[in-house]
Phi, psi and omega in degrees: 000319179296323178297318179296319178297317178299317179297317179296316180296314180297317178297317179298317179296321177297317180292327175296317180290331183261356182288152177301128183241147175228133178253160180263109176252034182282167176304134180092347178289138179254159176220146177229135181220157174217139183204181176220156184205181178231147175227133179256138178214185181293338181263008179116195183261137175241157182249146180225155175230131187221169175217168176202151173220130180204179178212159181264121180276334173219168179300117178083358181242112185237152174244146179209166172239137188223115169271149181216136173245132182228140179208163178112176180065200179269350180282156174289158176289153178209166173241136180236138176234118184231154168257136186232155171236135183232133178241128179249102184288332182233078186286353185262015180262161175283324175253100192265116176277153175211160170236150180212161176210162181189179179197158180176208187240141179248123179251105186262132178288130177059035179201170179287147178283168184211165169266152181226143175229139182223156176214142181184200180191183180177194181225143172246119175263115185275128174267339181194182183288347183241358182208156180193180178254123183257117181240122184221166177207161180177197181226140177239140174249131180249123182252095180280320170201187185298331184255349184245090177245126180236159179217161178199154174275157175215155170227149178212158176216142182194177178263144183232130175249135182235123180214000000 
């Protein structure tokens, strides 16, 4: 009997995870995320850990603040704090596409700090109405001074909570 109950519970959980999900990206909805990513540069690959908190000011249009810690490769480690804007053109899909952009400050250990601007996009795969997997990619420009501008690609993946 216990085996049968376990099979039913596991099957139910699988169907909950695989069922068509719709999230609410309406005005006033908040989101919290945590993720990890990779960045490629001339000095190799670096790893990052990030978080985000935001809210939707209009249906599908959200603002957020995102701290990020990055280390690895030949570059020094740094902390970045950015403000981001995210636009979801088709919020009623199970696989939700988005585009985003942002800007903020880069605090580099043992090096001069910089301003950063980013642009990218991604997909949110919804497991339910309140959570999903956020997969994104983009490009960042780092402005250390007027003559020293650097850029790099990045990819990230993380969990997203919507409430």
